[in-house]
Phi, psi and omega in degrees: 000139177245138175256122182245068181249008181258138176282146181259038178210165179287130180225144175295323181299323179293318178297322180293336176292333185253317183254118183282136176282346183277338183249148180288152176248135182243142178278132178234019181272130174279340180202161175283128179267124180272131178253133183250154174286137178252137175224135181053043179061026178223143177287147176256181176278350183284125181275129179262344180165187182228151184225140174230156180253145183220164177218149176220145180308128179090356180238151170286169177301134179231150182256145178235132180264143179233141177286318178259148182296120180278159173280126183291118177288160176298151179300132181063024174274150177287140179226160171229149184258149170264115178053063175288124179234161180217156179228129177262126176229114185053243180255017180249151175237128180246131182252150178215146179214153180274350179174175176211160179226144172282133180256135181265000000 
């Protein structure tokens, strides 16, 4: 039997199940990680996006992908996301956002 209750696209509702809007999110990335398109099991020069790591109380470190290169926030600074979405694939959750802001 197969259970097909997972959406196969990025949704804000899925992100809200994992990342609480009530608790602060902190940046833990020392640098912006560039993600490349892979073809024939090899990376190309084509950039597919950028990734940063974050942490929230009660969660392990999680990575968020951005289409445009984000400005790297200071280490352990509070941040907020613009349209944080998530996708569940098997037992993994992948996050994506259109941007982020440092919160004071």
